[in-house]
C-alpha positions in Angstrom: 135.3 190.0 122.0 135.8 190.9 118.5 134.3 194.5 119.1 137.2 195.0 121.7 140.0 194.0 119.3 138.6 196.7 116.7 138.5 199.2 119.7 142.2 198.4 120.5 143.3 198.6 117.1 141.5 202.0 116.3 143.1 203.3 119.7 146.5 202.2 118.9 146.3 203.7 115.3 145.4 207.1 116.8 148.0 206.8 119.3 150.6 206.1 116.4 149.5 209.0 114.3 149.3 211.5 117.3 152.9 210.2 118.0 154.0 211.0 114.4 152.3 214.3 114.3 154.0 215.4 117.6 157.4 214.2 116.4 156.9 216.1 113.3 156.1 219.3 115.3 159.1 218.9 117.5 161.6 218.7 114.8 160.0 221.7 112.9 159.9 223.6 116.3 163.7 223.1 117.1 165.0 223.6 113.5 165.8 220.0 112.6 163.5 220.1 109.6 163.9 223.6 108.5 165.0 222.6 104.8 168.1 224.8 104.7 170.0 222.1 102.8 168.7 220.2 99.9 168.6 216.3 99.6 172.1 216.3 98.1 173.6 218.2 101.0 174.0 221.5 99.1 173.0 224.7 100.6 169.9 226.1 98.8 170.4 229.3 96.8 166.8 230.5 96.3 164.8 231.6 99.5 161.5 233.5 99.9 162.0 236.2 102.5 158.5 237.6 102.6 155.3 237.9 100.7 152.4 240.6 101.1 149.0 240.7 99.4 148.4 243.6 97.0 144.9 242.6 96.1 142.7 239.5 95.5 144.8 238.4 92.6 148.2 240.0 93.2 151.0 239.3 95.7 154.3 241.1 96.1 156.9 238.5 96.9 160.7 239.2 98.1 163.0 236.4 97.0 166.8 236.1 97.7 169.0 234.3 95.3 172.8 233.9 96.6 173.1 237.3 98.5 170.9 239.4 96.3 167.1 240.1 96.7 164.5 240.6 94.2 161.0 242.1 94.7 158.4 240.4 92.2 154.8 241.1 91.6 152.9 237.9 91.0 149.4 237.2 89.6 147.5 234.8 87.6 149.1 234.5 84.2 151.3 237.4 84.6 154.7 238.2 86.7 156.7 241.3 86.8 160.0 242.3 88.4 159.4 245.5 90.3 163.0 245.7 91.8 166.0 243.7 91.1 169.6 243.5 92.4 168.7 244.7 96.1 171.7 244.0 98.4 170.4 241.6 101.2 170.3 243.3 104.6 173.2 242.1 107.0 170.8 240.7 109.4 169.6 238.3 107.0 172.6 237.4 105.0 173.0 234.1 107.0 169.6 233.5 108.3 166.3 232.5 106.6 163.1 233.7 108.0 159.6 232.4 107.4 157.3 233.6 104.8 154.7 236.0 106.1 151.4 234.8 105.4 148.8 237.5 104.9 
């Protein structure tokens, strides 16, 4: 009788964790958890547009602040601005794309 209670509790825990993961996935899938606004309701000003691996230690990252993009070379212990003041493309002016993982 005690074993059945432990089995039921374990299955209930697995069910609840599965429901939480499914709800999280659905919220992200349909844009309700995209993080476009901060916790105070202000629109975020800084966004990562895209990133690419240069070698095993360095990455090129395109970031957007307000409506201006900046290309950065980021590595361990050093970072450089490759190009700054790039005007944002019109098709990206109002939308945020996901970071490309290489």
